[in-house]
N, C-alpha and C positions, 0 to 999 in steps of 0.2 A: 964846610964846617957848620953853616947855618942849617943845612939839611939834617945833620946829625943831632943838633939841638932840637929842631922841630920834631924829629922822630922820637927823641928821648922824652920830650914833653907829651907827645901823643901816647907813648907807652905808659908813662906815669899816670896820665889821665884815664886810660883804659883800665889800668890796675885799680886805681881809686874807685872808678865806677863799678868794677866787678866786686870790690870789697863792699861797697854800699848796697849793691843788689843782693849779695849774699847775706848781709846783715838784715836787710828788710825781709827777704824771703824766710830766713831763719826765725825772725821775730814773728812773722805771720804764722808759721808752723807751730811755734810755741803757744801763741795766743789761741790757735784753733784747738790744740790739745788741752789747754787750760779750760776753755769754754766747754769742751766735751766732758771733761772731768767734773766741772761745776754742774753741768746738766745731770750727770749720773748721780751726783751727790744730792741734788735738789729734787729729783723725781720722786723719791719716797715722801718727802715733805709735801710736795704738791698733791700727791695722791691722798695723803692724810687730810690736807686742807679741803680737798674736794669732797672727801667722805664726810668730814665734819659739816660742811655747808649743806650737803644733801640731808644729813641727819637733822640739822637745824630747820631746814625747809619742811621736812616731814613732821617734826614736832610742832612747828608753827601751823601747818595745815591741820593737824589733829586738834590743836587748841582752838583754832577758828571753827572747825566742825563742831566741837563740843559747845562752844559759846553760841553758835547759830542754832544748835539743837535745843536750847533751853526754852 
């Protein structure tokens, strides 16, 4: 009788562990997909920011060149 109880407890523990592992792995997969989607969404914004910074640096360099040329 005690053997059957121990076996049932072990089976329930394994099932609970399997459910937890499945939930964690599923959550990690969803998180990875969300992060990839966020990166795809933000790449155009990042490119625009980089272009704006480059344009600002060029403008600053041109102004400094003009002010040094006086």
